[in-house]
N, C-alpha and C positions, 0 to 999 in steps of 0.2 A: 422764561421763554415767551409767555404771552405778551409781555411788555415789549420785547424785542420785535416780535412779529407785527404787532399793531403799530408800534412806533416807526418801523421801517416802511410800512405801507402808507402811513400818514393819517390814521383815524384818530384825530385828536379828541373827537367827541366821546370816544370810548375811554381814553385816559383821564380826561377831565369831564366830570358829569355836569353838563350844561343844562340838561333837561330838568324840569321841575317835578314831573311825574316819573315814578319808577317804571311805569309801563313803557314810556317813550325811550328811556335809557335801555331797557331790556330789548325793545324792538331794534334800536340801533346796534346793540351788541349782537343780536341775531343776524342782522344784515351784514355787519362787518365780518362775522364768522363765516357766513355763507360765501361772501366774496373771496375771502382767504382760501376757503376750501375749493371753490371753483377754480381759482388761479393755480392752486397747488396741483390739481389733477388735470 
Protein backbone atom coordinates (compact mmCIF):
# COMPACT_ATOMS: atom_id res chain seq x y z
CA UNK A 1 0.00 0.00 0.00
CA UNK A 2 2.78 2.43 0.89
CA UNK A 3 4.61 1.84 -2.40
CA UNK A 4 1.43 2.40 -4.40
CA UNK A 5 0.59 5.64 -2.62
CA UNK A 6 4.08 7.07 -2.79
CA UNK A 7 4.57 5.93 -6.39
CA UNK A 8 1.28 7.44 -7.50
CA UNK A 9 2.11 10.85 -6.10
CA UNK A 10 5.65 10.70 -7.44
CA UNK A 11 7.93 10.89 -4.42
CA UNK A 12 10.87 9.06 -5.94
CA UNK A 13 13.22 10.23 -3.20
CA UNK A 14 11.25 8.08 -0.78
CA UNK A 15 11.40 4.95 -2.92
CA UNK A 16 15.09 5.38 -3.74
CA UNK A 17 17.20 6.65 -0.88
CA UNK A 18 19.36 9.38 -2.45
CA UNK A 19 20.27 11.03 0.83
CA UNK A 20 23.59 10.22 2.47
CA UNK A 21 22.39 10.87 6.00
CA UNK A 22 19.55 8.91 7.50
CA UNK A 23 18.19 12.09 9.12
CA UNK A 24 17.62 13.66 5.71
CA UNK A 25 15.84 10.54 4.46
CA UNK A 26 13.64 10.51 7.55
CA UNK A 27 12.82 14.20 7.08
CA UNK A 28 11.78 13.63 3.46
CA UNK A 29 9.71 10.64 4.57
CA UNK A 30 7.92 12.80 7.15
CA UNK A 31 7.36 15.53 4.58
CA UNK A 32 5.91 13.12 2.03
CA UNK A 33 3.69 11.52 4.66
CA UNK A 34 2.35 14.88 5.77
CA UNK A 35 1.62 15.91 2.17
CA UNK A 36 -0.21 12.63 1.57
CA UNK A 37 -2.22 13.05 4.78
CA UNK A 38 -3.03 16.68 3.97
CA UNK A 39 -4.25 15.76 0.48
CA UNK A 40 -6.26 12.83 1.86
CA UNK A 41 -8.29 14.94 4.27
